[in-house]
KOLSEMI-191037 format. One record per residue (C-alpha): x, y negated, z negated; residue in three letters. Coordinates in pm, whole numbers, plus 50000, padded with zeros to 5 digits. Example, Ala and Ser with C-alpha at 12.3 -4.5 7.8 and 13.67 -1.06 7.14 Angstrom:
BEGIN
512305045049220ALA/513675010649286SER/
REM end
This chain:
BEGIN
491734869150481MET/492534887850164ALA/495104913950066ALA/493874940249823LEU/495864967549654GLY/498864972149429ASP/502444959949397SER/503344968649756ILE/500904942349882SER/502144916449631THR/505674919549767GLY/506884930949426PHE/510694929749392ASN/511094917049749ALA/512724884349639CYS/513704887649274GLY/513944908948965PHE/510594924648873PHE/508424896849012VAL/505754896049279SER/506814877949597CYS/503484872049767THR/505124851450040SER/506814883750150ARG/503684905150149SER/503174926050464TRP/499554915050459SER/498994879150346ALA/502524865550313GLY/503854835050495ASP/507524844650518ASN/508644844350881ARG/511104872750829GLU/508284896250732VAL/505854884951004SER/502774895350811SER/499244900850935HIS/498454865650820TYR/501214849751027LEU/500424870751333ARG/496754861351308LEU/497694824851260SER/499384825851599GLU/496104837751752LEU/493784814151568SER/494434782851368GLY/491264787551164THR/492924812750932ILE/495804790050839GLN/496034783750463LYS/493224808550408HIS/495414837650299ASN/494414851949962HIS/496294879049778ASN/494204896749517PHE/496474927149493ALA/497924933949146VAL/501044953349049PRO/500074986148888GLY/496564985749033ALA/494885018849106THR/491745027449296SER/489845019148975ALA/490754982549027ASP/489694980149391LEU/486064970849323LEU/487104940749117GLY/489474929449389GLN/486744932949650VAL/484494910649443ARG/487204883949449LYS/487494887749826ALA/483734883549861VAL/483814852449642ALA/486564838649866ALA/484464846750174LYS/487274866950329ALA/486184881250662ASP/489364901550713TYR/490524923950430VAL/493554946750413THR/493654975350165ILE/496664995650056LEU/495765014149738ILE/496595047949592GLY/500325048849530ALA/499705042249162GLN/496995068849154ASP/499705093949243ALA/502715077149079CYS/501845085148720THR/503875095348416ARG/502825131548462THR/501385151948746GLU/498235159148546ASP/497525121848515ALA/497055117048890MET/493605104948998THR/491395133349125PRO/490765131049498VAL/486985129849455GLN/487305101049209THR/489565082249449TYR/487055085949731ARG/484125075749514ARG/485905043949413ARG/486705035249775LEU/483105040649880ASP/481845018449598ALA/484284990849690ALA/483394992150058LEU/479684991449977ALA/480264960249767GLU/482174944050050LEU/479474952050303ARG/476814938050072SER/478694905850004GLY/480414900250340MET/478514920950598PRO/480614907550889GLN/483954914750727ALA/486554935950900ARG/488624960050692VAL/492044974650756PHE/493395004350558PHE/497145009950546ALA/498215045150456SER/500055051550131ILE/503795056750186PRO/505265091450148ASP/506795089949801VAL/508585122949858ARG/510435106050143ARG/511695080649890LEU/512925108949668TRP/514665125449964GLN/516625094550071VAL/517535081749724ALA/517895112249498LYS/521665113849552ASP/522115077049466ASN/523185073049103ALA/521795037649075LEU/518425048749208ALA/518255076948958ARG/519165052748679THR/516415028348771PHE/513855056048810TRP/514655070148466ALA/514995037048281ALA/511785023248429GLY/509975056548416ARG/509045050048778ILE/506665074248950CYS/507675102848724GLN/505095126048877SER/507415126549181MET/510755112549062LEU/511315130348731ALA/514385152748732ARG/515345140549081PRO/518385163049124THR/516625194849015SER/516215222049275ALA/514255244649042LYS/511095259549186ALA/508885241848932ALA/510215207549033ASP/510155215249405THR/506565226849381GLU/505595196649170ARG/506945172949432ARG/505055191549703ALA/501805188749505ARG/502245151349449VAL/502915146449820ARG/499815167049899ALA/497785144349671ARG/499015113449858VAL/498105130150186MET/494645137950048ALA/494185101449945TYR/495145090750295ASN/492625114750448ARG/489905101550219GLU/490675065050292SER/490505072750665ALA/487185090650615ALA/485795062150405ALA/486885037850675CYS/485205058650946ALA/481995059350741ALA/482155021450711PHE/481945019351089GLY/483715001051373PRO/484454971151150ALA/487084992550975CYS/490435003951114ALA/493415023550981THR/497065027551074ASP/496515064151157GLY/499025074550894GLY/501835053151039ALA/503145039950707VAL/503065074650552PHE/504955089250849SER/507545061750890TYR/511125074050821PRO/511995047850557PHE/515615046650439THR/517445029950153LEU/517764999150376ARG/514034993650329HIS/513774994849949VAL/514534969349680SER/517854972649496ARG/516024960549186TRP/514244993949142ASP/514875016349447TYR/511145020249479PHE/509354989849621HIS/509834977749979PRO/512304949350024ASN/511894923050296VAL/512934947950563ALA/510474973450427GLY/507664948150415GLN/508424938650775ARG/508214975250881ILE/504834979150709ILE/503534947650879ALA/504664959851220GLU/503464995651181GLU/500034984651061THR/499294953951271PHE/500014970751601THR/497544998151512ARG/494734975651397GLY/491844960351584PHE/492524955851953GLU/491564919251948TRP/494234913651681PHE/496984926451911ASP/498714896552079PRO/500434917652347ARG/
REM end
C-alpha cells in the first residue's frame, strides 16, 4: 500500500519538533497506538506486511499528487490512500488558494495515471480537515497564536485569529468553503473512478477535533491522538472487505 498526500499523512510533528513521523501516520504507519490502515490490514492479511510505502510530503499540494502516484505505481501499490488539499487552502493569503477547477483537474490526472499503471488498485480518499474548526478551538490559546504567527501557518485562515471584524470573519468562511469544495470534488473524482474508490463521506472534515488532538509543537498538525482518530474515522468507512468487524 502507499500513502499519498501532505504533512498530515507523514505524521508531521506527531513525535518530535518539526519532523515527519511516518510510523505514526494514520495511513501507512506501524505505531500500535495509532492503529493505521496498514496495521489494520496486516491483521487481515499477512501479505501486506512490510509493504507500507509513504510517498506523502510535507507541504505538498494537489500539484504534487501526480508525482506521488507515479511513485505508487512504481512500487506496485494496489491500495492507495489520498489526503490532499489542506495546503491548497492553507496559503499565505486567501488569493493564493488553488482554484477549485484546478484542484479537480489535478486529481483526475493523478487518478488516470494510477488506473493506467495499476488498473486493479483500490483508492481511498480521506476528507480534508475543517481548518476553521482548528481556529475555533485554539484561537484563545496564546501559545497557539504564537506558533501560528511565528511559523506563518495557514495564514489564509489563521491570520489575525482574535479578530471579530467582518472582513476576517468572512475570510475564514470563504477559506472553509474552499475546503468544502475540495472535499466535494475529491468525492466526485472518486465516484468517477468507479467502485475501486471509496471516501470517508466527509468524516474527517466533520469530526469535532479539540486541542487534545493537535501537536503542541505547532498547534496545527494532528498528534498521535489525532492521527488515531483519522485512522478510525477513515478505515471504518472504507471498503467493506477491509472492515474486520
